[in-house]
N, C-alpha and C positions, 0 to 999 in steps of 0.2 A: 339968618343965613345958615344953611345946612352944614353940619360938620362932616369933614372928610374922615370917615371911620376906617382905620387901618385894618387890613385882614389879619386874622390871628394866624401866625406861622406855625403853631404847634398842633399836632394831630394825634392825640391818644386814641387808641382803639385796637381791637384784635387784628394784628397784622397790617395795620395802617402804615403806609410808607411815610416816614418823616421827610421833611424838606431837606434835612441833612442827616446822613447816617454817620454817627461818630463811633470810632473805636473798633471797627470790624475789618480793618484793612488786612490784618494778618490772615483771618479766616478766608477772605476773598482771594488772597494770593495762594493759600493752600488749595483752594478749590480749583484755581487755574492750573496748578501743577498736577492735580489729580486727573484733570481732563486729558492730560498728555499720556496717560497710561496705555500701553499697548503690549500685551493685553491688560485688561482691568484686573488688578490684584487686590485693590482696597476700595471698598465702597465707603460711604460717608454717613456718620451719625452726627447730628447737631442736637446738643442736649443742654439743659439748664433749667433754672426755675421759671415759674410764671413771671412774665414781665421783663425778661432779660433780652428779648428781641429775637427769638428763634425764627418765628414766622417771617419777620421783616428780613432777616438775613437770607432765609430760603428764597424769598421773592427777588432779592438782589442777585442770587445765583442764576436765575433764569435768563436774564439778558446776557450775562457773561457766557453762559453755555451756548446760547443761540448765536452769539457773535463768533464763537469758535466752531460753528457748524454742527452743533448737536441739536437734536429734537428734544422737546421737553413735554413729558406727560406727568401730571401730578394732580393731587387732590388732598382733601382732609380725610383722615381715616376716623370717621365717627364710630361710636361703639356699635351702631347698627351695621355699618359696612364691614366691620372686621369681626363680627361675632362668629360667623361660620366660614368654612372654606369656600363654599359657593358664592356667598355674598362678597367676600374679598376678591375672588377671581373675577366675578362679574364687574366689580369696580375697576380692576386693572384692564379688562377687555374693553369696557366703555371708554376709558381714557385712551387706550390704544387706537380704537376705531375713530375717535374724534381727531386724533393726531394724524392717522394715516389717510383719512378721507381725501385731503387735497393732493396727495402724492402717490397713492396706490390705487390701482383699478382692478376690478374683476371682469374677466371676459365672459360674456353671456351669449348663448346662441338661442335663437327663437325662430319658429316656423312662420313665414309670412302668410298673409291672407291670399287665397286663390291658389291655383295649380300652376305647376311648371316653373316655379321660381326657386332659386337656391335659398338655403338657410341664410338668415341675416345674423351678423355678429355685432354686438354692441358692447361698449365698455361703460362701466358705471363705477362710482366711488366704492372703496372698501367700506363695509358697514359692520356694525356690531354683530348682526346675524351671521355674517360670513365667518367671523372669528369664533363665534359661539358654536357654529356648525363644526368647525375644525376641532374644537374642544370636545364636543359631544361624540364625534366620530372616532376619536382616539381611544384605544383600549387602555385600561390600567387605572391607576389611582389619580387623584386630583393633580399631584405634582407631575405625573407622566403627561397628562393632558395639557397642562400649562407649558411644559417643556416643548411639546409639539407646536403649540401656538407660537412660542418664541422662535422656534426654528423656522417656521413658515414666514413669520414677519421679517426675520433676518434675510431670508431669500428675496423678499419683496424689495428690501432696501439696497441690495447689491446693485451697483451701478448708479445709485443716486448720489447726490452730493453730501448726504448726511453722514457724519462720522459715527453716529450711534444715537441711542435713545437714553435719556435720563428719566428714570422713574422716581419722582420726588413726592413723598407722602408726609404730611404734617399730622400732629397728634398721634404719632405712631405708638405711643405708650398704651394705646387702647388695644393693640395687637396682643393676643394671648392664645395659647393652646388650651383646649378644654378636654382633657383626657376622659373624664366621666361621660361626656357626650360624644366621644370619639371624633372630635373636631380639632384639627391642627392647622389653622390658617397661618400661624407664624412659621411653623416648620416647613409648610409647603412653599411659602414665599422664599425662605432662606435656601431650601434645597434647589428650587428652580433657578435662582440666580447663581448659586454656587456652581451648578452643573453647566449652565450656559456659558459662564465666564471661563470655563475650562475647555470649551470647544473652539474650533477655528471656523466660524461661520462668515468671517469677513465683515462683521458688524459688532459693535460694542454696546453692551447694556450696562448702565451704572445705576445703582440703587442708592438713593439719598433718603434717609429717615430722620425726621425731626420730632423730638418729644421730651417729656420730663425725664429726670434722672432715673426713674423706674424703668426706662426703656432698655438700657444696656443689660441690666441683670436679667430681664425677661429673655433677651436674645441669647445670652449665655446659657440660661436654663433650657431653652429649646434646643440649641445646637452649640456644643462646646467650641466648635471651630470658628465661631463668630469673632473671637478675639483677633484672629488672623484675617478676617474677612472685612473688617471695618477700620476706618480711620475716624477717631472720635474728636469732634470739636466741642469742648466744654466751655460754654459761654458763661462769663461771670459779669458782675456789675462793672460799670465803667470806672476807670481811675479818675483822679481829680482833673487831669488835663482834658481827657475825652469828655467827661461830664460837663466841664466848662464849655467846651466846643459845642456840645449838644444843645446848650442853652443859648449861646451867643450867635452861632453860625446861622440858624434859621432866621433870626431877626435881621442879620446883615444881608442874607440872600434875598429876603423879601423887601429889603430897603424900608423897613418900618420906621416911622417917626418915634415910636415908643421903644425905649431901651430899658434894660434892667440895671439898677445900680449894683456895684460890687457886693454890698451887704445883702441884697436880695438874691443874687446869684449864689453866694455862699450858703444862704439859708436853704435854697432849693436843693443844692448838692447835698447838704447835711440831711434834710428831711427825706429826700428821695432814696438815700443810701446808694446812689449811683445807678439805680435800675432804670433803664431807658423808658419803660412805660410810665413809671412814676414821675420821671423828669418831664415827659411830654404832658402828663395829666396836670401836674402842679403849675407848669409854665402856662398852659392854656387857661387854667382857672385864674391865675394872677393877671394874665393879659386881658381876659374878659372882664374881670373886676375893675381893672384900670379903665377900660373903655367905658364901662357903665358910669364910673365916677366922673370921668372927664365930661361925658354927655350931660351930667347933672351939674357941671361946674364945680365939682369937688376935687380936692387934692387926691391923687392916686395913693392907695395904701395896700398892704398885703394882708388879706384876711386869713391868716394861717390856720386858726381854729376851724373856720368854716371849710377850708380846703381839706383838712384832715378828716373832718366829719363826712364830707362828700366822698372822699376816697374810701373811707370805711364802708359807706353804703353801696358804692358802685363796684368796688373790687373785692373787699374782704368779706362783707356780710353774706353774699350769695354762696361763698365757699364754706363759711362758718356754719351756715344753716343746714348744710348737708349732714352735719354731725348730730347725733342724739345728745340729750342732756348729759348723760353719763360720759360720753366721749368728749363733750365740751369741758366738763370738769377735769377730765384726764389731761386735755391740752392746757387748761389753766394751770395745772400743776407743773407741766413742762415749762410754761412761760415764766414761772418763778425761778427757774434755774439760771445761774449766772451765764451759762453757756447755751441758753435756749436759742440764740441766733446762729449757733454753730452746731456741733455734734453733741448728742446726749445719749445716754445708755439706759438700758432697762433697770439697772441697779439704782442709778440716780433718780429715775422717776419713782421707783418704789419707795426709796428713802424719803423723798420729798412728800409723797402722798401720805405716808404714815404720820408725818409731822403736821400736815395741814388738814387732812380729812378725817371725819369720824369713821368713814368706811373707805379704807385704802384699796390698793390693788396688789394682788399677789403677783409673783413672777409670771405665772401662766396667764393670768388675766391681763397683765401688761403686754405680753406678747400678742395676745388675741386683739387687744385694743390697737396696737401698732399695725397689725395685719389689716384690720378693718379700716383704719385711717389711711393706710397705703392704698387700699382698693378705692377709696374716695378721693385720692389725689392730694391728701393733706400732709402726709409725711412720706418719707422713703428711707430705705436702708442704705446708708452710705458705705458701710463695711459690716463685717460680721460683728454683731453686738452693738453697732453704732447706728444712730438714726438722726435725721434732720427734718425740719419742716420743709415741705415741697413748695410752699408759698413764701416769697421773700417778705421779711419784716412782719410776719404773722404774729410773732410774740408781742410786738408793740400793740397791735390791734387787740390781742387777747387781754393784755394788761389794762386796756381801756374798758373792758367788760366787767360788770359787777358780779360778785359771788352771791350765791344763795347761802345766807348765814346758817341755814339748817344743815348744810353739808360740811361745815367747818368745825374743827375742834375749838373749844372755847378760847384757848390761848392763841389760835390762829385767826381770830375774827377781825383782826386789823387788816389794813391794806397790805397785799402781798406783791404789788407791782414793783418793778425795778425802780 
């Protein structure tokens, strides 16, 4: 007799919507309130570490906005899309044209075949080429051109039912100005929205940026007024109550015959650190392992070591391998600090390196390393002189990696993990 295999209710993945979103009610309510702005005074930044649920929250904003009468244009800002002003602006215009095609038209005149007939007028959907033509025909710099496109789009929306347009962009930490190349995509974006929101065009534009904690410092560096321009939603790991709900609610909603015992739930909350992605990942692995064992007629059990190993390979290793051997040694030093999961300083790293390594790091070398690792998305500056890992629970993964004995001082050749 075939077994009725229950569906796994957990969905780890980049931006994958969970069956139940736990612990983000306050952010959703803040978003609803910000939609009421008339005029728009504060845009939105959603920030936090990898795995904290930024992309998922951004996706939940979309139906909220649409239900309130807003149009939604958005995308991921990959490094390629945001490298230059032109690439970023083309990304925005493509998103705009896709949004406007069903609701905005261009009037086109054409001469008919034959003689003695009047010109024919046809309406066609607004296309990217139409917006790009406006951009190219406008004199001035890139931000002047984008402002004119925004102005014309606002005119098209007057009289429509739309309250405005939300421009939502994920992975926005990839936005940067590049002064040596005379490319300022981030400044152009901020200037255009700041200008538009001071006008009275009868249409509102709201900018929503989601990204790692390196995002807000970049915005402030580009334009100091961004502190007044944005409302920041700093996402943290879930508390015990919300983490428990993130585990239990999907099972209840899917009416699964398999449930987790309290001891299993407590273990997942502890091992995941309350980070939504890790909760989804661990629950899915436990659920799949149970199904496999039940199919074999075995008692269900929790393969904790195998789950941790798989998480290491799927989540941590790809990021770890971005670093050079020397940068990995540098992060191994950081991981030995008692406060490695929180904030650490240049001085603390230098002191630990002298005690552990044959070849330590000077203050200038430490600053260079931190800058390079920030560029690779592995650390970020939390305040002046203070830094944190940009990947949650990274120190635990690092402490599971072996040292090269040749790099250690003789008295530091023992295990240095917590």
